[in-house]
TORFIRO-811964 format. One line per field, with one value per atom (N, C-alpha, C): residue in one letter; y, z, x; atom name. Coordinates in steps of 0.02 Angstrom, whole numbers. Last residue first. Layout:
residuo	c(a, ...)
v	c(Y, ...)
w	c(Z, ...)
u	c(X, ...)
atomo	c(CA, ...)
***
This chain:
residuo	c(p, p, p, l, l, l, t, t, t, s, s, s, i, i, i, k, k, k, q, q, q, n, n, n, p, p, p, t, t, t, m, m, m, f, f, f, y, y, y, v, v, v, a, a, a, s, s, s, l, l, l, e, e, e, n, n, n, d, d, d, s, s, s, e, e, e, i, i, i, s, s, s, t, t, t, k, k, k, k, k, k, s, s, s, g, g, g, k, k, k, n, n, n, f, f, f, d, d, d, k, k, k, g, g, g, v, v, v, y, y, y, e, e, e, y, y, y, k, k, k, s, s, s, s, s, s, f, f, f, w, w, w, i, i, i, p, p, p, t, t, t, k, k, k, d, d, d, i, i, i, p, p, p, e, e, e, l, l, l, k, k, k, d, d, d, g, g, g, v, v, v, q, q, q, k, k, k, s, s, s, v, v, v, d, d, d, a, a, a, q, q, q, f, f, f, t, t, t, m, m, m, l, l, l, y, y, y, v, v, v, g, g, g, s, s, s, g, g, g, t, t, t, v, v, v, e, e, e, v, v, v, f, f, f, f, f, f, p, p, p, i, i, i, n, n, n, k, k, k, i, i, i, s, s, s, g, g, g, i, i, i, t, t, t, l, l, l, y, y, y, q, q, q, t, t, t, d, d, d, f, f, f, i, i, i, d, d, d, n, n, n, s, s, s, k, k, k, g, g, g, k, k, k, n, n, n, m, m, m, a, a, a, l, l, l, s, s, s, q, q, q, i, i, i, y, y, y, a, a, a, p, p, p, k, k, k, y, y, y, e, e, e, a, a, a, i, i, i, a, a, a, k, k, k, i, i, i, k, k, k, d, d, d, a, a, a, k, k, k, y, y, y, g, g, g, t, t, t, k, k, k, y, y, y, v, v, v, t, t, t, l, l, l, p, p, p, e, e, e, q, q, q, g, g, g, l, l, l, k, k, k, m, m, m, y, y, y, i, i, i, d, d, d, n, n, n, t, t, t, g, g, g, v, v, v, n, n, n, q, q, q, v, v, v, r, r, r, v, v, v, n, n, n, i, i, i, f, f, f, l, l, l, g, g, g, y, y, y, k, k, k, n, n, n, d, d, d, a, a, a, l, l, l, p, p, p, v, v, v, q, q, q, k, k, k, t, t, t, t, t, t, i, i, i, d, d, d, i, i, i, n, n, n, s, s, s, a, a, a, y, y, y, n, n, n, g, g, g, d, d, d, i, i, i, r, r, r, e, e, e, r, r, r, i, i, i, e, e, e, q, q, q, l, l, l, e, e, e, a, a, a, k, k, k, a, a, a, k, k, k, s, s, s, l, l, l, s, s, s, e, e, e, v, v, v, a, a, a, a, a, a, d, d, d, k, k, k, q, q, q, l, l, l, l, l, l, v, v, v, d, d, d, f, f, f, t, t, t, y, y, y, l, l, l, a, a, a, w, w, w, f, f, f, g, g, g, g, g, g, g, g, g, i, i, i, l, l, l, g, g, g, i, i, i, a, a, a, v, v, v, v, v, v, i, i, i, f, f, f, h, h, h, l, l, l, s, s, s, e, e, e, t, t, t, w, w, w, n, n, n, n, n, n, i, i, i, w, w, w, p, p, p, a, a, a, k, k, k, f, f, f, w, w, w, h, h, h, s, s, s, m, m, m)
v	c(8290, 8232, 8194, 8402, 8390, 8316, 8396, 8393, 8376, 8476, 8445, 8453, 8439, 8480, 8441, 8369, 8362, 8418, 8374, 8400, 8406, 8343, 8309, 8317, 8403, 8378, 8337, 8542, 8478, 8440, 8706, 8657, 8578, 8855, 8785, 8734, 9011, 8966, 8897, 9176, 9102, 9053, 9298, 9253, 9189, 9392, 9345, 9289, 9469, 9498, 9447, 9406, 9409, 9440, 9320, 9311, 9333, 9321, 9370, 9363, 9326, 9293, 9336, 9411, 9397, 9352, 9409, 9396, 9377, 9502, 9457, 9464, 9584, 9523, 9486, 9701, 9674, 9613, 9806, 9755, 9723, 9903, 9926, 9864, 9886, 9896, 9911, 9804, 9844, 9834, 9741, 9807, 9844, 9602, 9625, 9686, 9554, 9610, 9619, 9461, 9521, 9577, 9393, 9390, 9457, 9308, 9335, 9334, 9333, 9324, 9345, 9274, 9328, 9303, 9248, 9230, 9277, 9218, 9267, 9233, 9196, 9182, 9231, 9171, 9205, 9189, 9116, 9091, 9158, 9038, 9097, 9095, 8894, 8921, 9000, 8746, 8829, 8858, 8593, 8638, 8707, 8472, 8529, 8552, 8364, 8358, 8408, 8478, 8405, 8404, 8648, 8596, 8530, 8762, 8708, 8659, 8888, 8876, 8815, 8876, 8903, 8890, 8803, 8777, 8801, 8901, 8843, 8798, 9003, 9016, 8953, 8944, 8973, 8991, 8917, 8859, 8892, 9012, 8997, 8947, 8954, 8995, 8976, 8964, 8919, 8969, 9024, 9024, 8988, 9052, 9016, 9029, 9124, 9129, 9092, 9077, 9059, 9076, 9114, 9139, 9125, 9050, 9057, 9068, 9104, 9093, 9100, 9092, 9099, 9071, 9142, 9106, 9124, 9126, 9166, 9115, 9064, 9064, 9103, 9037, 9027, 9029, 9161, 9098, 9096, 9214, 9196, 9138, 9304, 9235, 9246, 9385, 9390, 9308, 9457, 9402, 9405, 9539, 9533, 9465, 9584, 9534, 9525, 9710, 9696, 9640, 9731, 9715, 9693, 9838, 9812, 9782, 9841, 9834, 9819, 9814, 9868, 9878, 9728, 9753, 9812, 9663, 9679, 9707, 9516, 9578, 9600, 9430, 9448, 9519, 9283, 9363, 9372, 9164, 9193, 9269, 9156, 9096, 9114, 9233, 9245, 9178, 9168, 9186, 9200, 9189, 9171, 9207, 9070, 9134, 9129, 8973, 8981, 9046, 8937, 8965, 8976, 8891, 8844, 8864, 9051, 8983, 8927, 9197, 9151, 9085, 9266, 9298, 9240, 9261, 9236, 9256, 9390, 9348, 9327, 9382, 9410, 9361, 9348, 9413, 9435, 9312, 9329, 9381, 9197, 9276, 9290, 9108, 9120, 9194, 9034, 9088, 9099, 8906, 8935, 8968, 8859, 8900, 8912, 8738, 8756, 8798, 8684, 8707, 8738, 8642, 8616, 8635, 8608, 8643, 8611, 8621, 8585, 8630, 8624, 8653, 8606, 8637, 8591, 8629, 8698, 8700, 8665, 8713, 8721, 8744, 8673, 8652, 8651, 8717, 8720, 8704, 8740, 8711, 8701, 8868, 8816, 8800, 8883, 8897, 8844, 8948, 8890, 8914, 8986, 9011, 8947, 9004, 8957, 8989, 9052, 9076, 9017, 8999, 9032, 9037, 8903, 8926, 8939, 8876, 8891, 8906, 8961, 8908, 8930, 9065, 9059, 8994, 9069, 9039, 9021, 9231, 9191, 9148, 9298, 9268, 9217, 9457, 9388, 9359, 9508, 9514, 9446, 9543, 9516, 9522, 9604, 9630, 9594, 9630, 9602, 9622, 9660, 9693, 9672, 9664, 9637, 9684, 9644, 9688, 9651, 9610, 9580, 9646, 9589, 9647, 9616, 9519, 9513, 9566, 9548, 9577, 9555, 9507, 9484, 9519, 9528, 9548, 9547, 9404, 9434, 9457, 9415, 9425, 9450, 9288, 9345, 9337, 9219, 9214, 9289, 9213, 9191, 9186, 9256, 9191, 9169, 9388, 9362, 9283, 9460, 9451, 9410, 9590, 9535, 9529, 9596, 9633, 9574, 9627, 9584, 9626, 9629, 9688, 9627, 9618, 9594, 9645, 9584, 9623, 9600, 9509, 9498, 9550, 9543, 9565, 9555, 9509, 9483, 9492, 9551, 9566, 9550, 9451, 9495, 9502, 9411, 9416, 9462, 9353, 9349, 9361, 9435, 9395, 9406, 9430, 9459, 9418, 9400, 9358, 9393, 9491, 9483, 9455, 9454, 9517, 9526, 9317, 9339, 9399, 9361, 9316, 9323, 9412, 9448, 9426, 9305, 9372, 9413, 9224, 9205, 9259, 9300, 9285, 9257, 9299, 9372, 9351, 9162, 9191, 9254, 9154, 9113, 9143, 9226, 9255, 9207, 9157, 9221, 9243, 9033, 9034, 9103, 9077, 9060, 9057, 9129, 9184, 9153, 9007, 9058, 9114, 8949, 8923, 8971, 9035, 9028, 8993, 9004, 9091, 9078, 8877, 8889, 8965, 8889, 8854, 8873, 8972, 8995, 8960, 8885, 8945, 8974, 8778, 8759, 8832, 8853, 8822, 8811, 8863, 8913, 8905, 8731, 8773, 8833, 8697, 8660, 8702, 8779, 8795, 8760, 8731, 8801, 8805, 8602, 8619, 8692, 8623, 8589, 8605, 8682, 8724, 8697, 8566, 8636, 8670, 8474, 8465, 8530, 8528, 8524, 8514, 8516, 8584, 8589, 8391, 8420, 8490, 8345, 8321, 8363, 8396, 8426, 8412, 8316, 8391, 8426, 8188, 8200, 8279, 8213, 8195, 8213, 8240, 8290, 8273, 8112, 8163, 8234, 8028, 8012, 8083, 8077, 8088, 8082, 8030, 8098, 8115, 7890, 7914, 7997, 7872, 7862, 7891, 7932, 7958, 7943, 7900, 7890, 7928, 7925, 7856, 7848, 8052, 8004, 7932, 8123, 8129, 8063, 8108, 8068, 8076, 8160, 8099, 8067, 8291, 8254, 8186, 8346, 8359, 8311, 8293, 8277, 8297, 8356, 8285, 8267, 8477, 8473, 8397, 8479, 8488, 8470)
w	c(3234, 3224, 3170, 3168, 3180, 3180, 3276, 3211, 3228, 3360, 3356, 3295, 3292, 3324, 3322, 3323, 3292, 3327, 3250, 3308, 3290, 3181, 3171, 3227, 3307, 3242, 3237, 3397, 3407, 3341, 3403, 3371, 3372, 3486, 3478, 3464, 3405, 3427, 3424, 3412, 3409, 3436, 3436, 3381, 3363, 3535, 3544, 3498, 3482, 3498, 3504, 3462, 3400, 3422, 3526, 3536, 3484, 3483, 3543, 3552, 3326, 3386, 3420, 3299, 3275, 3329, 3219, 3283, 3256, 3143, 3131, 3201, 3137, 3120, 3107, 3254, 3233, 3202, 3207, 3233, 3210, 3145, 3179, 3209, 2976, 3056, 3072, 2838, 2871, 2946, 2774, 2796, 2818, 2763, 2798, 2825, 2697, 2750, 2784, 2608, 2583, 2637, 2673, 2658, 2630, 2805, 2734, 2708, 2960, 2922, 2853, 3015, 2987, 2954, 3123, 3097, 3072, 3109, 3102, 3075, 3166, 3136, 3146, 3155, 3170, 3134, 3185, 3164, 3196, 3161, 3168, 3138, 3264, 3195, 3222, 3333, 3333, 3270, 3375, 3319, 3323, 3489, 3479, 3415, 3552, 3514, 3492, 3651, 3638, 3602, 3592, 3639, 3612, 3514, 3503, 3551, 3519, 3558, 3548, 3460, 3512, 3558, 3326, 3384, 3450, 3284, 3294, 3355, 3262, 3306, 3334, 3161, 3214, 3279, 3057, 3093, 3168, 3077, 3052, 3083, 3067, 3089, 3058, 2946, 2987, 3006, 2958, 2917, 2973, 2920, 2954, 2922, 2954, 2926, 2956, 2919, 2963, 2919, 2930, 2889, 2947, 2921, 2955, 2919, 2900, 2858, 2916, 2889, 2942, 2910, 2739, 2797, 2841, 2571, 2633, 2679, 2420, 2472, 2530, 2373, 2349, 2415, 2340, 2379, 2368, 2283, 2265, 2305, 2350, 2339, 2316, 2369, 2359, 2333, 2495, 2446, 2429, 2542, 2514, 2479, 2675, 2621, 2602, 2721, 2713, 2664, 2852, 2794, 2787, 2950, 2943, 2877, 3069, 3011, 3007, 3200, 3196, 3125, 3131, 3188, 3169, 2962, 3015, 3077, 2894, 2930, 2964, 2754, 2800, 2839, 2691, 2705, 2759, 2547, 2621, 2622, 2438, 2486, 2560, 2321, 2383, 2428, 2150, 2221, 2273, 1983, 2032, 2097, 1904, 1935, 1980, 1761, 1832, 1856, 1591, 1636, 1703, 1505, 1524, 1579, 1416, 1425, 1452, 1483, 1430, 1473, 1608, 1554, 1499, 1790, 1712, 1659, 1900, 1872, 1801, 2041, 1980, 1943, 2170, 2159, 2085, 2281, 2220, 2207, 2396, 2396, 2332, 2352, 2362, 2362, 2438, 2399, 2410, 2459, 2479, 2425, 2538, 2482, 2504, 2571, 2582, 2519, 2653, 2580, 2607, 2762, 2714, 2634, 2920, 2863, 2809, 3077, 3034, 2971, 3248, 3186, 3138, 3395, 3343, 3283, 3472, 3486, 3439, 3368, 3432, 3437, 3213, 3270, 3339, 3062, 3132, 3160, 2935, 2943, 3025, 2841, 2901, 2905, 2739, 2744, 2799, 2769, 2768, 2771, 2690, 2710, 2706, 2732, 2717, 2736, 2675, 2705, 2684, 2626, 2697, 2722, 2527, 2546, 2619, 2503, 2446, 2464, 2626, 2588, 2524, 2713, 2696, 2663, 2843, 2782, 2775, 2898, 2899, 2830, 3004, 2934, 2937, 3092, 3078, 3009, 3209, 3137, 3132, 3375, 3320, 3252, 3460, 3462, 3413, 3397, 3444, 3440, 3315, 3374, 3433, 3155, 3205, 3258, 3089, 3118, 3163, 2956, 3002, 3025, 2895, 2915, 2977, 2760, 2827, 2845, 2687, 2703, 2770, 2566, 2630, 2629, 2487, 2491, 2556, 2423, 2489, 2466, 2326, 2319, 2389, 2318, 2358, 2345, 2226, 2244, 2281, 2176, 2246, 2266, 2037, 2061, 2129, 2064, 2017, 2049, 2216, 2143, 2112, 2351, 2308, 2242, 2437, 2381, 2352, 2573, 2544, 2487, 2664, 2635, 2587, 2815, 2748, 2728, 2915, 2893, 2819, 3034, 2968, 2963, 3109, 3099, 3038, 3213, 3156, 3142, 3283, 3290, 3218, 3358, 3300, 3303, 3413, 3426, 3360, 3495, 3423, 3442, 3580, 3578, 3511, 3638, 3615, 3603, 3696, 3628, 3597, 3791, 3748, 3689, 3866, 3840, 3785, 3903, 3851, 3819, 3988, 3927, 3867, 4084, 4051, 3983, 4125, 4096, 4065, 4182, 4120, 4088, 4286, 4228, 4157, 4361, 4341, 4281, 4404, 4363, 4324, 4464, 4409, 4355, 4581, 4526, 4471, 4639, 4615, 4564, 4666, 4620, 4587, 4757, 4698, 4645, 4861, 4825, 4769, 4898, 4874, 4837, 4950, 4891, 4853, 5056, 5003, 4940, 5139, 5114, 5051, 5167, 5131, 5104, 5241, 5168, 5131, 5351, 5302, 5230, 5407, 5385, 5340, 5435, 5395, 5361, 5521, 5461, 5418, 5628, 5592, 5524, 5668, 5640, 5608, 5713, 5660, 5630, 5815, 5771, 5703, 5905, 5885, 5821, 5920, 5895, 5866, 5994, 5922, 5889, 6115, 6067, 5998, 6146, 6146, 6097, 6174, 6127, 6099, 6275, 6222, 6159, 6372, 6357, 6288, 6386, 6365, 6347, 6425, 6358, 6335, 6547, 6507, 6433, 6609, 6604, 6553, 6599, 6557, 6553, 6678, 6609, 6569, 6807, 6775, 6699, 6821, 6810, 6784, 6834, 6781, 6766, 6952, 6894, 6829, 7044, 7027, 6967, 7029, 6997, 6988, 7073, 7006, 6984, 7219, 7160, 7097, 7336, 7263, 7212, 7439, 7435, 7365, 7411, 7411, 7408, 7401, 7353, 7350, 7527, 7467, 7408, 7609, 7626, 7560, 7606, 7577, 7572, 7684, 7611, 7570, 7811, 7776, 7704, 7845, 7826, 7791, 7845, 7808, 7778, 7956, 7897, 7847)
u	c(7297, 7278, 7245, 7430, 7367, 7348, 7579, 7550, 7472, 7733, 7659, 7626, 7888, 7841, 7767, 8065, 7989, 7942, 8222, 8179, 8103, 8342, 8275, 8225, 8448, 8439, 8373, 8399, 8434, 8409, 8479, 8431, 8452, 8488, 8513, 8470, 8525, 8476, 8512, 8572, 8597, 8554, 8515, 8494, 8520, 8477, 8515, 8495, 8369, 8429, 8479, 8249, 8288, 8356, 8143, 8211, 8264, 8012, 8038, 8102, 7956, 7989, 8011, 7788, 7873, 7905, 7643, 7686, 7752, 7515, 7576, 7601, 7419, 7406, 7468, 7335, 7397, 7384, 7198, 7215, 7300, 7139, 7209, 7227, 7064, 7069, 7130, 7139, 7084, 7087, 7234, 7253, 7201, 7185, 7246, 7256, 7088, 7075, 7129, 7132, 7101, 7102, 7273, 7219, 7187, 7383, 7392, 7312, 7455, 7375, 7399, 7604, 7569, 7510, 7744, 7673, 7642, 7919, 7851, 7795, 8083, 8028, 7971, 8264, 8206, 8140, 8431, 8359, 8317, 8584, 8552, 8479, 8630, 8607, 8588, 8710, 8700, 8684, 8652, 8684, 8669, 8695, 8668, 8696, 8783, 8721, 8673, 8861, 8852, 8793, 8863, 8871, 8851, 8950, 8905, 8928, 9033, 8962, 8938, 9154, 9154, 9087, 9127, 9172, 9175, 9039, 9012, 9060, 9125, 9073, 9044, 9210, 9231, 9172, 9113, 9155, 9177, 8961, 9040, 9065, 8795, 8856, 8917, 8674, 8710, 8764, 8507, 8575, 8623, 8333, 8380, 8450, 8170, 8230, 8294, 7998, 8071, 8131, 7842, 7895, 7958, 7667, 7738, 7792, 7514, 7581, 7635, 7347, 7400, 7456, 7250, 7274, 7330, 7220, 7225, 7222, 7295, 7248, 7275, 7477, 7396, 7355, 7599, 7574, 7493, 7751, 7681, 7653, 7878, 7850, 7784, 8036, 7980, 7946, 8147, 8126, 8058, 8310, 8238, 8213, 8390, 8393, 8321, 8496, 8432, 8428, 8614, 8599, 8524, 8716, 8647, 8638, 8862, 8824, 8750, 8930, 8861, 8838, 9060, 9029, 8986, 9004, 9063, 9015, 8950, 8928, 8984, 8920, 8974, 8953, 8831, 8837, 8884, 8805, 8842, 8818, 8732, 8727, 8764, 8649, 8697, 8686, 8630, 8598, 8663, 8566, 8619, 8598, 8453, 8470, 8535, 8516, 8478, 8493, 8454, 8509, 8478, 8367, 8419, 8467, 8351, 8328, 8385, 8410, 8411, 8378, 8389, 8356, 8353, 8412, 8432, 8377, 8451, 8402, 8414, 8562, 8542, 8493, 8530, 8595, 8584, 8412, 8433, 8499, 8375, 8406, 8440, 8230, 8291, 8323, 8085, 8122, 8182, 7996, 8062, 8100, 7850, 7888, 7949, 7725, 7781, 7820, 7572, 7599, 7669, 7536, 7499, 7526, 7601, 7619, 7570, 7517, 7559, 7560, 7465, 7486, 7522, 7374, 7404, 7416, 7295, 7360, 7397, 7161, 7176, 7248, 7226, 7161, 7189, 7277, 7294, 7214, 7397, 7335, 7327, 7491, 7478, 7415, 7621, 7546, 7530, 7782, 7727, 7668, 7931, 7856, 7816, 8101, 8041, 7978, 8272, 8189, 8148, 8375, 8378, 8321, 8420, 8355, 8343, 8562, 8512, 8449, 8651, 8644, 8594, 8707, 8635, 8611, 8804, 8805, 8723, 8871, 8821, 8819, 8990, 8990, 8932, 9014, 8981, 8989, 9138, 9114, 9067, 9098, 9152, 9105, 9010, 9084, 9135, 8844, 8893, 8955, 8750, 8746, 8805, 8715, 8760, 8777, 8562, 8604, 8651, 8450, 8504, 8556, 8297, 8338, 8381, 8206, 8254, 8299, 8060, 8125, 8152, 7958, 7971, 8053, 7803, 7865, 7901, 7697, 7731, 7804, 7554, 7610, 7651, 7424, 7458, 7536, 7278, 7346, 7371, 7156, 7155, 7230, 7170, 7146, 7165, 7280, 7229, 7232, 7342, 7356, 7291, 7368, 7324, 7332, 7524, 7472, 7432, 7608, 7569, 7529, 7749, 7704, 7676, 7850, 7827, 7766, 8015, 7943, 7914, 8100, 8073, 8008, 8265, 8192, 8159, 8386, 8358, 8289, 8531, 8469, 8427, 8653, 8619, 8552, 8821, 8748, 8725, 8965, 8926, 8838, 9083, 9038, 9004, 9261, 9215, 9148, 9381, 9368, 9298, 9389, 9444, 9414, 9274, 9276, 9328, 9312, 9251, 9254, 9411, 9427, 9374, 9341, 9397, 9407, 9263, 9233, 9282, 9364, 9325, 9297, 9402, 9456, 9411, 9296, 9324, 9375, 9291, 9237, 9258, 9420, 9400, 9350, 9379, 9446, 9435, 9288, 9267, 9331, 9360, 9293, 9282, 9441, 9462, 9416, 9367, 9395, 9423, 9315, 9267, 9298, 9428, 9391, 9345, 9453, 9501, 9470, 9343, 9372, 9407, 9372, 9311, 9310, 9496, 9498, 9432, 9464, 9509, 9518, 9384, 9349, 9398, 9475, 9423, 9392, 9555, 9584, 9528, 9464, 9496, 9517, 9441, 9374, 9409, 9570, 9540, 9482, 9577, 9621, 9600, 9485, 9473, 9517, 9517, 9453, 9456, 9645, 9649, 9579, 9586, 9641, 9632, 9522, 9491, 9530, 9623, 9572, 9533, 9686, 9720, 9671, 9579, 9604, 9644, 9578, 9517, 9535, 9707, 9682, 9612, 9709, 9759, 9726, 9608, 9595, 9646, 9671, 9602, 9594, 9787, 9786, 9717, 9705, 9749, 9759, 9648, 9608, 9652, 9757, 9710, 9673, 9811, 9852, 9805, 9713, 9720, 9762, 9726, 9661, 9671, 9853, 9845, 9773, 9842, 9889, 9872, 9778, 9741, 9787, 9867, 9832, 9799, 9905, 9944, 9925, 9784, 9830, 9880, 9727, 9693, 9739, 9827, 9816, 9784, 9843, 9903, 9866, 9740, 9743, 9780, 9767, 9710, 9706, 9891, 9884, 9830, 9844, 9886, 9891, 9773, 9734, 9782)
atomo	c(N, CA, C, N, CA, C, N, CA, C, N, CA, C, N, CA, C, N, CA, C, N, CA, C, N, CA, C, N, CA, C, N, CA, C, N, CA, C, N, CA, C, N, CA, C, N, CA, C, N, CA, C, N, CA, C, N, CA, C, N, CA, C, N, CA, C, N, CA, C, N, CA, C, N, CA, C, N, CA, C, N, CA, C, N, CA, C, N, CA, C, N, CA, C, N, CA, C, N, CA, C, N, CA, C, N, CA, C, N, CA, C, N, CA, C, N, CA, C, N, CA, C, N, CA, C, N, CA, C, N, CA, C, N, CA, C, N, CA, C, N, CA, C, N, CA, C, N, CA, C, N, CA, C, N, CA, C, N, CA, C, N, CA, C, N, CA, C, N, CA, C, N, CA, C, N, CA, C, N, CA, C, N, CA, C, N, CA, C, N, CA, C, N, CA, C, N, CA, C, N, CA, C, N, CA, C, N, CA, C, N, CA, C, N, CA, C, N, CA, C, N, CA, C, N, CA, C, N, CA, C, N, CA, C, N, CA, C, N, CA, C, N, CA, C, N, CA, C, N, CA, C, N, CA, C, N, CA, C, N, CA, C, N, CA, C, N, CA, C, N, CA, C, N, CA, C, N, CA, C, N, CA, C, N, CA, C, N, CA, C, N, CA, C, N, CA, C, N, CA, C, N, CA, C, N, CA, C, N, CA, C, N, CA, C, N, CA, C, N, CA, C, N, CA, C, N, CA, C, N, CA, C, N, CA, C, N, CA, C, N, CA, C, N, CA, C, N, CA, C, N, CA, C, N, CA, C, N, CA, C, N, CA, C, N, CA, C, N, CA, C, N, CA, C, N, CA, C, N, CA, C, N, CA, C, N, CA, C, N, CA, C, N, CA, C, N, CA, C, N, CA, C, N, CA, C, N, CA, C, N, CA, C, N, CA, C, N, CA, C, N, CA, C, N, CA, C, N, CA, C, N, CA, C, N, CA, C, N, CA, C, N, CA, C, N, CA, C, N, CA, C, N, CA, C, N, CA, C, N, CA, C, N, CA, C, N, CA, C, N, CA, C, N, CA, C, N, CA, C, N, CA, C, N, CA, C, N, CA, C, N, CA, C, N, CA, C, N, CA, C, N, CA, C, N, CA, C, N, CA, C, N, CA, C, N, CA, C, N, CA, C, N, CA, C, N, CA, C, N, CA, C, N, CA, C, N, CA, C, N, CA, C, N, CA, C, N, CA, C, N, CA, C, N, CA, C, N, CA, C, N, CA, C, N, CA, C, N, CA, C, N, CA, C, N, CA, C, N, CA, C, N, CA, C, N, CA, C, N, CA, C, N, CA, C, N, CA, C, N, CA, C, N, CA, C, N, CA, C, N, CA, C, N, CA, C, N, CA, C, N, CA, C, N, CA, C, N, CA, C, N, CA, C, N, CA, C, N, CA, C, N, CA, C, N, CA, C, N, CA, C, N, CA, C, N, CA, C, N, CA, C, N, CA, C, N, CA, C, N, CA, C, N, CA, C, N, CA, C, N, CA, C, N, CA, C, N, CA, C, N, CA, C, N, CA, C, N, CA, C, N, CA, C, N, CA, C, N, CA, C, N, CA, C, N, CA, C, N, CA, C, N, CA, C, N, CA, C, N, CA, C, N, CA, C, N, CA, C, N, CA, C, N, CA, C, N, CA, C, N, CA, C, N, CA, C, N, CA, C, N, CA, C, N, CA, C, N, CA, C, N, CA, C, N, CA, C, N, CA, C, N, CA, C, N, CA, C, N, CA, C, N, CA, C, N, CA, C, N, CA, C, N, CA, C, N, CA, C, N, CA, C, N, CA, C, N, CA, C, N, CA, C, N, CA, C, N, CA, C, N, CA, C, N, CA, C, N, CA, C, N, CA, C)
***
């Protein structure tokens, strides 16, 4: 029996050695696969931990830098005047709800009032009014009114910006308030080909039956809390055919 066991090994020693080498290779390959799989798992875990750490670091930086946010609310009161005209008393209430002071560049015409013409979902302006934020009225001929062209709001502060305008004819009016952000905010928030602005808007029906009944006749923009909007230059809107 011993001779029978040894004969195949002696006669086919090269083939037997080949099988032994293959077996060792398979065992080594298995260990290498397990090692590689474990390394890949550790790498994925490390990448995930690094991404989480970066997100947490960014959040900490944003908390340190603070954020810029305001609540802009437009309210109106209208009174009928002679010759089918109406006086609109418009108040823009701005509250700084962020964690940094806000510097608003109002410019010469921060408020625009549009009388609209519309058909179905198409709308356009048929009249435009641009009242200024008056600081003092001129009494002498040849002199202009003094206006406020900037506003500075500390954290938590509230400012009311009043306007008055006389409009002609009843109908649906759109009121938009817009102010430029400071350079500091612009540098922080401005994406490519976009211009950050402070913005709020409101639609309102102006007419003799404004105060009749209990139906709401004005619609304000829904995004007043985060009042930084990004506007594409020369952005177009739909017009009447």
